[in-house]
C-alpha positions in Angstrom: -20.3 -4.1 17.5 -21.6 -2.0 14.9 -20.8 -0.5 11.5 -20.2 3.3 10.8 -21.6 5.3 8.1 -20.4 8.8 7.1 -23.1 10.3 4.5 -21.8 13.7 3.2 -20.6 14.8 6.5 -19.6 18.2 6.9 -17.7 20.2 9.7 -17.8 23.8 9.7 -16.3 26.4 12.2 -18.2 29.6 11.1 -17.4 30.2 8.0 -14.0 27.6 7.6 -15.3 24.2 6.4 -12.9 21.8 7.9 -14.2 18.8 6.5 -16.2 18.9 2.9 -19.1 16.2 2.8 -17.1 12.9 3.0 -18.7 9.7 2.6 -17.4 6.4 4.0 -18.5 3.1 5.1 -17.1 1.0 7.9 -17.9 -2.8 8.1 -18.8 -4.1 11.5 -15.6 -5.5 13.0 -13.2 -3.5 10.7 -10.0 -1.9 11.7 -10.0 1.6 9.8 -7.2 4.0 10.0 -7.4 7.8 9.0 -4.0 9.1 8.0 -3.0 12.4 6.8 -0.7 15.5 7.9 -2.0 17.8 10.6 -5.2 19.8 10.0 -6.4 17.4 7.4 -9.8 16.9 9.2 -9.0 13.0 10.3 -9.2 14.2 14.1 -12.4 16.5 13.4 -13.8 13.4 12.0 -13.2 11.0 14.7 -14.6 13.3 17.3 -17.9 13.8 15.1 -18.3 10.2 15.3 -17.6 10.2 19.1 -20.0 13.2 19.6 -17.5 15.5 20.7 -17.8 17.9 17.6 -21.0 19.0 16.5 -22.1 17.7 13.0 -22.7 20.7 10.7 -24.1 18.6 7.7 -24.7 14.9 6.5 -25.6 11.9 8.2 -23.7 9.8 10.6 -25.1 6.2 11.4 -23.6 3.6 13.9 -25.1 0.4 13.7 -27.9 1.7 11.3 -29.1 4.3 13.6 -28.8 8.1 12.8 -26.8 9.5 16.0 -26.3 13.0 14.7 -28.3 14.4 17.9 -27.1 11.4 20.3 -24.9 12.4 23.3 -21.6 10.7 23.2 -22.5 8.3 26.3 -25.6 7.2 24.2 -23.5 6.0 21.3 -22.0 3.1 23.1 -18.5 3.9 21.7 -15.2 4.3 23.6 -12.5 6.7 22.8 -8.5 6.6 23.6 -6.5 9.8 23.6 -3.0 10.3 23.2 -2.6 11.6 26.9 -3.8 8.5 28.5 -6.4 10.6 30.6 -6.2 8.1 33.7 -6.2 9.0 37.5 -2.8 9.4 38.9 -4.5 8.9 42.5 -6.5 5.7 41.4 -5.2 2.2 41.1 -5.0 0.3 37.8 -7.9 -1.8 39.1 -9.9 1.8 39.9 -9.1 3.3 36.6 -9.9 0.4 34.4 -13.3 0.1 36.9 -13.9 3.7 36.4 -15.7 3.1 33.1 -18.4 0.9 34.9 -19.0 3.4 37.4 -22.7 4.3 36.0 -23.1 0.6 35.1 -26.1 -1.5 36.7 -23.8 -4.2 37.4 -23.4 -5.9 40.8 -20.0 -5.7 42.4 -19.0 -9.3 41.2 -19.9 -8.4 37.6 -17.6 -5.3 37.6 -15.0 -7.1 39.1 -14.9 -9.8 36.7 -14.9 -7.6 33.8 -12.0 -6.0 35.3 -10.0 -9.0 35.9 -11.0 -10.3 32.3 -9.7 -6.9 30.8 -6.6 -7.0 33.0 -5.8 -10.6 31.4 -6.4 -9.8 28.0 -4.2 -6.6 28.2 -1.5 -8.1 30.4 -2.1 -5.9 33.5 -3.0 -8.5 35.9 0.0 -8.3 38.2 -0.4 -4.4 38.1 -4.0 -4.1 39.3 -2.7 -2.7 42.6 -0.4 -0.2 41.2 -0.7 3.3 40.5 0.3 5.1 37.3 3.5 6.5 38.4 4.8 3.0 38.8 3.9 1.9 35.5 5.8 2.4 32.2 4.0 4.5 29.2 3.1 1.3 27.6 1.3 0.3 30.6 -0.1 3.4 31.1 -1.7 3.6 27.6 -2.9 -0.1 28.2 -4.5 1.0 31.1 -6.4 3.9 29.2 -7.4 0.9 26.4 -8.5 -1.1 29.3 -10.8 1.5 30.8 -12.4 1.9 27.7 -12.5 -1.9 26.7 -14.0 -3.0 30.1 -17.4 -1.1 28.9 -17.8 -3.7 25.7 -18.3 -1.0 23.6 -19.8 -1.1 19.9 -16.6 0.7 18.5 -13.0 1.6 19.4 -12.0 5.3 18.7 -8.0 5.9 19.0 -7.1 9.5 18.5 -3.2 9.4 17.7 -2.8 7.1 21.0 1.3 6.1 20.5 2.4 9.6 19.8 3.8 10.4 23.1 5.7 6.8 23.1 9.2 6.3 22.2 10.0 4.4 19.0 10.4 1.1 20.7 7.2 1.3 22.9 5.2 2.6 19.7 6.5 -0.7 17.5 5.4 -2.8 20.8 2.1 -1.2 21.4 1.2 -1.3 17.5 1.2 -5.0 17.7 -0.5 -5.1 21.1 -3.3 -3.2 19.5 -3.6 -5.0 16.6 -3.7 -8.4 18.6 -6.3 -6.9 20.7 -8.5 -6.2 17.7 -8.2 -9.9 16.3 -9.3 -11.2 19.6 -12.0 -8.9 20.5 -13.2 -8.2 16.5 -14.7 -4.8 17.5 -15.4 -1.9 15.0 -12.0 0.3 15.4 -11.5 3.8 14.2 -7.9 5.1 14.5 -6.2 8.3 13.5 -2.6 9.0 13.2 -0.4 11.1 10.9 2.1 8.2 10.9 2.1 6.1 7.8 3.9 3.2 9.5 1.2 2.7 12.0 -1.6 2.8 9.3 0.5 0.4 7.0 1.0 -2.0 9.8 -2.3 -1.9 11.7 -5.1 -1.1 9.2 -7.6 -3.4 7.6 -8.2 -0.3 5.4 -6.7 3.1 5.2 -8.6 6.3 4.5 -6.1 9.0 3.3 -7.3 12.7 4.0 -5.9 16.1 3.0 -7.6 19.5 3.3 -10.9 18.0 4.8 -11.4 15.8 2.0 -10.8 11.8 1.3 -8.3 11.0 -1.3 -8.4 7.4 -1.4 -9.3 4.4 0.5 -8.2 1.1 0.0 -5.9 -1.7 2.2 -2.6 -1.1 2.8 -1.2 -3.1 0.0 -3.6 -1.3 -2.6 -2.8 2.1 -1.5 0.9 1.4 -1.6 0.9 -0.6 -5.2 -1.7 1.8 -6.9 -2.0 5.2 -5.2 -4.6 7.3 -7.1 -2.4 10.9 -6.9 0.7 12.2 -6.0 -0.2 12.9 -2.4 -1.0 9.5 -1.7 1.7 8.1 -3.5 4.5 10.2 -1.6 2.5 10.1 2.0 2.1 6.1 1.9 5.6 4.2 2.1 9.1 5.1 4.0 11.2 6.6 2.7 8.6 8.7 0.8 8.5 7.9 -3.1 11.0 9.9 -5.5 8.9 12.2 -7.6 10.7 13.5 -10.9 9.8 15.4 -13.8 10.1 13.2 -17.0 11.7 15.8 -18.8 14.7 16.0 -16.2 15.3 12.2 -17.0 16.5 12.6 -20.5 15.9 10.6 -23.6 14.7 7.7 -21.4 12.3 10.2 -19.6 11.0 11.6 -22.7 10.4 8.3 -24.0 8.5 7.1 -21.2 6.1 10.5 -21.1 5.4 10.1 -25.0 4.9 13.5 -25.5 2.7 13.8 -21.8 3.7 16.2 -19.2 4.3 13.6 -16.8 5.7 13.0 -13.2 7.6 9.8 -12.9 7.2 7.9 -9.4 9.8 5.7 -8.3 10.0 4.1 -4.5 13.5 4.3 -3.1 13.5 0.6 -2.8 13.0 0.0 -6.5 15.8 2.5 -7.3 18.9 0.3 -6.9 22.3 1.9 -6.9 24.7 -0.2 -8.9 27.7 -0.1 -7.1 29.5 -3.3 -8.9 29.1 -4.4 -12.2 26.7 -2.8 -14.8 23.1 -2.2 -14.7 20.7 -5.1 -15.5 19.9 -5.3 -19.2 16.1 -5.6 -18.5 15.9 -2.4 -16.7 12.9 -0.3 -18.0 14.8 3.2 -16.8 18.6 4.0 -15.6 19.5 7.1 -13.9 22.9 8.7 -13.4 23.6 10.8 -10.2 26.0 12.0 -7.6 26.0 10.9 -4.1 25.3 13.2 -1.3 25.0 11.1 1.6 24.5 7.3 2.5 22.8 5.9 5.7 23.7 2.2 6.5 21.0 0.6 8.0 22.4 -2.7 8.1 20.5 -5.0 5.4 20.6 -2.0 3.0 21.8 1.6 2.5 20.1 4.3 1.7 21.9 6.2 -0.8 20.9 10.1 -1.1 22.0 11.5 -4.7 21.2 14.2 -6.9 19.6 13.2 -10.5 18.9 15.7 -13.1 19.1 18.4 -10.7 16.7 16.8 -8.3 17.7 15.0 -5.1 16.1 11.3 -5.0 16.9 8.3 -2.5 18.2 4.9 -3.9 19.3 1.9 -2.1 22.2 -0.5 -2.1 22.8 -3.7 -0.5 24.0 -2.9 3.3 27.4 -4.5 2.7 28.4 -2.5 -0.4 27.5 1.6 -0.4 29.0 4.1 -2.8 31.3 6.8 -1.4 30.0 10.1 -0.9 30.9 12.5 -4.4 31.1 9.1 -6.2 28.8 8.9 -9.7 26.5 6.3 -9.7 24.3 4.2 -12.1 20.7 3.6 -10.6 18.5 1.1 -12.1 14.5 0.6 -11.9 12.9 -2.5 -13.1 9.8 -3.0 -15.4 6.6 -2.4 -13.4 8.1 -0.3 -10.8 7.7 3.1 -12.7 4.5 5.2 -11.4 3.4 7.9 -13.9 1.4 10.7 -12.9 -0.1 13.6 -14.7 1.8 16.5 -14.0 -1.3 18.8 -13.8 -3.8 17.0 -12.1 -1.3 15.0 -10.3 -3.7 11.9 -10.7 -2.3 8.3 -11.7 -1.6 7.5 -15.2 -0.7 3.8 -14.1 2.5 1.9 -14.2 5.5 0.8 -16.3 
């Protein structure tokens, strides 16, 4: 295992700078997830760590050693891609063992490593099968096994679950997290899926336009986003973002003369279907229902408030009708305020 340090790391393609001098310390054994939209620089950063992209500026350290000029195979890291990259003509045993092809180990030692890797990944019963006889999740486990069998200092994952269906993605998230808890190997994971980031990471790194906007635990980023982008990117459904001036007198009172955006998470904006809004609500909004999405334990209510579209929630057993006028309530501590010009956080109310 090893720590990874990015110091003023830069990546340029001709005159275009894709990564703008980012700094990050990844502790030994930590599971860090890079998250952000397509083109934000997260995969490019991962590929620089792997040695698959040349570093244009700054310093990269793995285990304390500068590795800028070190070849990928000399960095003792293992990378897992979204397309599995396993050989269809080889068995599971042969695919996993391929990572030991150049290792100076006896045949017995290699077989022992393959058997232990297969045991950890639940692949023991499939060692003699070829990839065509496996499910998508099993193929991805084979790809992980081929990386894992080498006992690398760090695992690098580049959107490994994007080709799986929703049910398999959920299953593989748990399996990868359990694998990390057992092996405690430093892991850097890239995804555009914030649910993957929230459920798997020890720490999340939010990137946009080649810059790191914020780092923190999933709870820290959810509860204390530093800016509008992070607030809307972390959390599902996305945070509602409203201009305080469109919320009438209550919004003006909250803004206190400032040009403010008011953020409200859908789960904190409760549609009052029966009865009246709570007396201690910090803000009540009136809106017209455009659509409802019953999800069982709750219903997502899409409505228009002050000319803007928002999402609220109501209990799953009770939901308003499309076209109805409803009141939505927000309790104290659930409003996120942002400067409308800089989009930086102004705290919570």
